[in-house]
ChimeraX commands (.cxc) that place a marker at each C-alpha (Angstrom):
marker #1 position 15.79,-4.76,-31.71 radius 0.5
marker #1 position 14.08,-1.51,-30.65 radius 0.5
marker #1 position 10.96,-1.74,-28.57 radius 0.5
marker #1 position 7.66,-0.46,-29.94 radius 0.5
marker #1 position 6.48,2.84,-28.46 radius 0.5
marker #1 position 4.88,2.50,-25.05 radius 0.5
marker #1 position 2.20,4.72,-23.51 radius 0.5
marker #1 position 3.15,6.97,-20.61 radius 0.5
marker #1 position 2.19,4.23,-18.13 radius 0.5
marker #1 position 2.05,0.57,-19.04 radius 0.5
marker #1 position 1.82,-2.91,-17.56 radius 0.5
marker #1 position 4.58,-5.48,-17.58 radius 0.5
marker #1 position 2.64,-7.49,-20.18 radius 0.5
marker #1 position 2.38,-4.43,-22.46 radius 0.5
marker #1 position 6.12,-3.79,-22.14 radius 0.5
marker #1 position 6.95,-7.38,-23.02 radius 0.5
marker #1 position 4.51,-7.30,-25.96 radius 0.5
marker #1 position 6.27,-4.13,-27.16 radius 0.5
marker #1 position 9.63,-5.93,-27.12 radius 0.5
marker #1 position 11.03,-4.81,-23.75 radius 0.5
marker #1 position 12.73,-7.70,-21.95 radius 0.5
marker #1 position 11.97,-8.39,-18.30 radius 0.5
marker #1 position 15.63,-7.65,-17.49 radius 0.5
marker #1 position 15.49,-4.28,-19.23 radius 0.5
marker #1 position 12.17,-3.47,-17.54 radius 0.5
marker #1 position 13.88,-4.04,-14.17 radius 0.5
marker #1 position 16.86,-1.90,-15.20 radius 0.5
marker #1 position 17.49,1.83,-14.83 radius 0.5
marker #1 position 15.52,2.87,-17.92 radius 0.5
marker #1 position 12.15,2.07,-16.35 radius 0.5
marker #1 position 10.56,2.55,-12.96 radius 0.5
marker #1 position 7.74,0.75,-11.23 radius 0.5
marker #1 position 5.03,3.23,-10.26 radius 0.5
marker #1 position 2.70,0.69,-8.65 radius 0.5
marker #1 position 2.49,-3.09,-8.73 radius 0.5
marker #1 position 2.44,-4.11,-12.41 radius 0.5
marker #1 position 2.33,-0.50,-13.64 radius 0.5
marker #1 position 5.54,0.99,-15.00 radius 0.5
marker #1 position 6.83,4.15,-16.67 radius 0.5
marker #1 position 10.11,5.38,-18.09 radius 0.5
marker #1 position 12.43,6.20,-15.19 radius 0.5
marker #1 position 12.53,9.94,-15.90 radius 0.5
marker #1 position 8.70,10.08,-15.98 radius 0.5
marker #1 position 7.96,7.90,-12.93 radius 0.5
marker #1 position 8.00,10.58,-10.20 radius 0.5
marker #1 position 5.71,13.01,-12.05 radius 0.5
marker #1 position 2.19,13.64,-10.74 radius 0.5
marker #1 position 0.61,12.90,-14.13 radius 0.5
marker #1 position 2.31,9.49,-14.24 radius 0.5
marker #1 position 1.36,8.58,-10.68 radius 0.5
marker #1 position -2.24,9.65,-11.27 radius 0.5
marker #1 position -2.51,7.74,-14.57 radius 0.5
marker #1 position -0.98,4.67,-12.94 radius 0.5
marker #1 position -3.46,4.85,-10.06 radius 0.5
marker #1 position -6.37,5.32,-12.47 radius 0.5
marker #1 position -5.07,2.41,-14.53 radius 0.5
marker #1 position -5.45,0.12,-11.51 radius 0.5
marker #1 position -8.80,1.51,-10.41 radius 0.5
marker #1 position -12.22,0.50,-11.71 radius 0.5
marker #1 position -13.60,2.30,-14.78 radius 0.5
marker #1 position -15.24,5.53,-13.73 radius 0.5
marker #1 position -12.75,6.29,-10.96 radius 0.5
marker #1 position -11.67,9.90,-10.91 radius 0.5
marker #1 position -8.72,12.04,-9.93 radius 0.5
marker #1 position -10.29,15.00,-8.21 radius 0.5
marker #1 position -9.76,18.50,-6.87 radius 0.5
marker #1 position -6.18,19.74,-6.79 radius 0.5
marker #1 position -4.81,16.66,-8.54 radius 0.5
marker #1 position -7.30,17.01,-11.40 radius 0.5
marker #1 position -6.55,20.71,-11.75 radius 0.5
marker #1 position -2.80,20.09,-11.89 radius 0.5
marker #1 position -3.27,17.29,-14.43 radius 0.5
marker #1 position -5.11,19.74,-16.67 radius 0.5
marker #1 position -2.32,22.29,-16.35 radius 0.5
marker #1 position -3.91,24.55,-13.77 radius 0.5
marker #1 position -4.19,25.15,-10.10 radius 0.5
marker #1 position -7.37,24.71,-8.10 radius 0.5
marker #1 position -7.98,28.21,-6.76 radius 0.5
marker #1 position -8.67,28.21,-3.04 radius 0.5
marker #1 position -11.67,30.50,-3.63 radius 0.5
marker #1 position -13.37,27.89,-5.83 radius 0.5
marker #1 position -12.61,25.07,-3.42 radius 0.5
marker #1 position -13.96,27.16,-0.52 radius 0.5
marker #1 position -17.22,27.71,-2.46 radius 0.5
marker #1 position -17.58,23.96,-2.99 radius 0.5
marker #1 position -16.66,23.80,-6.68 radius 0.5
marker #1 position -15.07,20.46,-7.45 radius 0.5
marker #1 position -12.77,19.58,-10.34 radius 0.5
marker #1 position -12.28,16.00,-11.51 radius 0.5
marker #1 position -10.78,13.90,-14.28 radius 0.5
marker #1 position -12.20,10.45,-15.05 radius 0.5
marker #1 position -10.15,7.35,-15.75 radius 0.5
marker #1 position -11.58,6.91,-19.24 radius 0.5
marker #1 position -11.43,10.49,-20.53 radius 0.5
marker #1 position -9.34,13.59,-19.94 radius 0.5
marker #1 position -12.11,16.16,-19.63 radius 0.5
marker #1 position -12.65,18.78,-17.00 radius 0.5
marker #1 position -15.77,18.33,-14.87 radius 0.5
marker #1 position -17.03,21.03,-12.51 radius 0.5
marker #1 position -19.67,20.32,-9.92 radius 0.5
marker #1 position -20.97,21.81,-6.70 radius 0.5
marker #1 position -20.34,19.97,-3.46 radius 0.5
marker link #1:1,2 radius 0.2
marker link #1:2,3 radius 0.2
marker link #1:3,4 radius 0.2
marker link #1:4,5 radius 0.2
marker link #1:5,6 radius 0.2
marker link #1:6,7 radius 0.2
marker link #1:7,8 radius 0.2
marker link #1:8,9 radius 0.2
marker link #1:9,10 radius 0.2
marker link #1:10,11 radius 0.2
marker link #1:11,12 radius 0.2
marker link #1:12,13 radius 0.2
marker link #1:13,14 radius 0.2
marker link #1:14,15 radius 0.2
marker link #1:15,16 radius 0.2
marker link #1:16,17 radius 0.2
marker link #1:17,18 radius 0.2
marker link #1:18,19 radius 0.2
marker link #1:19,20 radius 0.2
marker link #1:20,21 radius 0.2
marker link #1:21,22 radius 0.2
marker link #1:22,23 radius 0.2
marker link #1:23,24 radius 0.2
marker link #1:24,25 radius 0.2
marker link #1:25,26 radius 0.2
marker link #1:26,27 radius 0.2
marker link #1:27,28 radius 0.2
marker link #1:28,29 radius 0.2
marker link #1:29,30 radius 0.2
marker link #1:30,31 radius 0.2
marker link #1:31,32 radius 0.2
marker link #1:32,33 radius 0.2
marker link #1:33,34 radius 0.2
marker link #1:34,35 radius 0.2
marker link #1:35,36 radius 0.2
marker link #1:36,37 radius 0.2
marker link #1:37,38 radius 0.2
marker link #1:38,39 radius 0.2
marker link #1:39,40 radius 0.2
marker link #1:40,41 radius 0.2
marker link #1:41,42 radius 0.2
marker link #1:42,43 radius 0.2
marker link #1:43,44 radius 0.2
marker link #1:44,45 radius 0.2
marker link #1:45,46 radius 0.2
marker link #1:46,47 radius 0.2
marker link #1:47,48 radius 0.2
marker link #1:48,49 radius 0.2
marker link #1:49,50 radius 0.2
marker link #1:50,51 radius 0.2
marker link #1:51,52 radius 0.2
marker link #1:52,53 radius 0.2
marker link #1:53,54 radius 0.2
marker link #1:54,55 radius 0.2
marker link #1:55,56 radius 0.2
marker link #1:56,57 radius 0.2
marker link #1:57,58 radius 0.2
marker link #1:58,59 radius 0.2
marker link #1:59,60 radius 0.2
marker link #1:60,61 radius 0.2
marker link #1:61,62 radius 0.2
marker link #1:62,63 radius 0.2
marker link #1:63,64 radius 0.2
marker link #1:64,65 radius 0.2
marker link #1:65,66 radius 0.2
marker link #1:66,67 radius 0.2
marker link #1:67,68 radius 0.2
marker link #1:68,69 radius 0.2
marker link #1:69,70 radius 0.2
marker link #1:70,71 radius 0.2
marker link #1:71,72 radius 0.2
marker link #1:72,73 radius 0.2
marker link #1:73,74 radius 0.2
marker link #1:74,75 radius 0.2
marker link #1:75,76 radius 0.2
marker link #1:76,77 radius 0.2
marker link #1:77,78 radius 0.2
marker link #1:78,79 radius 0.2
marker link #1:79,80 radius 0.2
marker link #1:80,81 radius 0.2
marker link #1:81,82 radius 0.2
marker link #1:82,83 radius 0.2
marker link #1:83,84 radius 0.2
marker link #1:84,85 radius 0.2
marker link #1:85,86 radius 0.2
marker link #1:86,87 radius 0.2
marker link #1:87,88 radius 0.2
marker link #1:88,89 radius 0.2
marker link #1:89,90 radius 0.2
marker link #1:90,91 radius 0.2
marker link #1:91,92 radius 0.2
marker link #1:92,93 radius 0.2
marker link #1:93,94 radius 0.2
marker link #1:94,95 radius 0.2
marker link #1:95,96 radius 0.2
marker link #1:96,97 radius 0.2
marker link #1:97,98 radius 0.2
marker link #1:98,99 radius 0.2
marker link #1:99,100 radius 0.2
marker link #1:100,101 radius 0.2
marker link #1:101,102 radius 0.2
view
């Protein structure tokens, strides 16, 4: 039986509910990013996956900020903006770009 599609990062409970056995979850097809947060093995080392996994474990409203947020949105945080105190962030509940002054 094929497993239902899983999001980019998921919990053990979500994997099991989608039809992935515990044995398969522990196998080479999946990787544990953090405790109880998993991803497909080829996705696990990517920044986006690590950031989403961390945000998944954090309280609502937690943000990925600065260089991490910029990279998640496909850009690079220019040193000139950082030096002027412009901050970039991504919240755990929405993927929108937020700029603010330090």
